[in-house]
C-alpha positions in Angstrom: 28.1 -64.4 -26.1 30.2 -64.6 -29.2 33.2 -62.2 -29.6 32.7 -59.7 -32.4 35.0 -60.2 -35.4 36.8 -56.9 -35.0 37.5 -57.6 -31.3 38.9 -61.0 -32.2 41.1 -59.4 -34.9 42.4 -57.0 -32.3 43.2 -59.8 -29.9 45.2 -61.5 -32.6 47.2 -58.3 -33.2 48.2 -58.1 -29.5 48.7 -61.9 -28.9 52.4 -62.1 -29.7 53.1 -59.6 -26.9 51.6 -61.5 -24.0 48.4 -62.7 -22.4 45.6 -60.7 -24.0 41.9 -60.6 -23.3 38.9 -58.4 -24.1 36.1 -57.4 -21.7 32.8 -55.8 -22.6 32.4 -52.3 -21.2 30.3 -49.3 -21.9 29.0 -50.6 -25.2 32.5 -51.4 -26.4 35.4 -53.5 -25.2 38.5 -53.0 -23.1 41.7 -54.8 -24.2 44.0 -56.0 -21.4 47.6 -57.2 -22.1 49.1 -59.1 -19.2 46.4 -57.6 -16.9 47.0 -54.0 -17.9 44.3 -52.0 -19.7 46.0 -50.9 -22.9 43.3 -50.2 -25.4 39.6 -49.8 -26.0 37.3 -50.6 -28.9 34.4 -48.3 -29.5 32.2 -48.3 -32.7 34.6 -50.8 -34.3 37.6 -48.5 -33.9 40.7 -49.4 -31.8 42.1 -46.7 -29.5 45.4 -47.2 -27.8 46.4 -45.9 -24.3 48.7 -42.9 -24.4 50.2 -40.4 -22.1 51.7 -37.0 -22.6 55.2 -38.3 -23.4 53.9 -40.6 -26.2 51.1 -38.4 -27.6 53.3 -36.9 -30.2 53.9 -40.2 -31.9 50.1 -40.7 -32.3 49.7 -37.1 -33.6 52.5 -37.5 -36.2 50.8 -40.7 -37.4 47.5 -38.8 -38.0 45.7 -40.6 -35.2 42.7 -39.1 -33.4 41.9 -38.9 -29.7 39.0 -40.9 -28.3 36.3 -38.5 -27.2 32.6 -38.8 -26.2 29.9 -36.4 -25.3 28.3 -35.9 -21.9 25.2 -33.9 -21.3 26.6 -32.2 -18.3 30.2 -31.8 -19.5 30.2 -31.6 -23.3 33.0 -33.3 -25.1 35.3 -35.5 -22.9 38.6 -36.6 -24.3 40.5 -39.4 -22.7 44.1 -40.5 -23.1 43.4 -43.0 -25.9 44.3 -42.5 -29.6 43.1 -44.3 -32.6 45.5 -46.9 -34.0 47.1 -46.1 -37.3 45.3 -47.9 -40.1 48.5 -49.8 -41.2 48.9 -51.0 -37.6 45.7 -53.0 -38.0 47.2 -55.1 -40.9 49.4 -57.5 -38.8 50.8 -58.2 -35.3 54.2 -57.0 -36.6 52.7 -53.7 -37.7 50.9 -53.3 -34.4 53.9 -54.1 -32.2 55.4 -50.6 -31.9 52.1 -49.1 -31.2 51.1 -51.7 -28.7 54.4 -51.2 -26.9 53.7 -47.4 -26.7 50.3 -48.3 -25.2 51.8 -50.8 -22.8 54.5 -48.3 -21.7 51.7 -45.7 -21.1 49.7 -48.3 -19.0 52.8 -49.1 -17.0 53.5 -45.5 -16.3 49.8 -44.9 -15.3 50.1 -47.9 -12.9 53.3 -46.5 -11.4 51.8 -43.0 -11.0 48.7 -44.5 -9.4 50.8 -46.4 -6.9 53.1 -43.5 -6.0 50.5 -41.5 -4.1 49.4 -44.6 -2.2 52.9 -45.4 -1.2 53.6 -41.8 -0.1 50.3 -41.8 1.9 51.2 -45.1 3.6 54.7 -43.8 4.4 53.2 -40.6 5.8 50.7 -42.6 7.9 53.4 -45.0 9.4 54.4 -44.0 12.9 57.9 -42.7 13.1 60.3 -43.2 16.0 62.0 -40.1 17.3 65.8 -40.0 17.3 65.9 -40.5 21.1 63.7 -43.6 20.9 65.8 -45.1 18.1 69.0 -44.5 20.2 67.3 -46.1 23.3 66.3 -49.1 21.2 69.8 -49.5 19.9 71.3 -49.3 23.4 68.7 -51.9 24.7 69.8 -54.3 21.9 73.5 -53.9 22.5 
């Protein structure tokens, strides 16, 4: 299947920042930069990943959040914001916005890993102080 022109254009915008690829999903495309999901394309519109610390930048630029409707839940808004129109002009214009999206993706990845690490640490058997002392004496 041939890549739609707008998707190809978006890939070119992100290319200077690393390894970029698109994957079809839910009638649109997901954009991955160095393996991290940083953007989505829906109805020929690019939405960049954001988090609460970066949301204000998108709001100041007049961007709009990605939202869709669900019969059982009504409007659902995700943490993705439309790219500013001028950012679509060139890779240089896209770079600061792509870096915001990448930082948001990295933070989400770190946040997702933190609960797993804490859970693994909690599940690991712990030696009591007396067992550690006995083990040290045995090695000595």
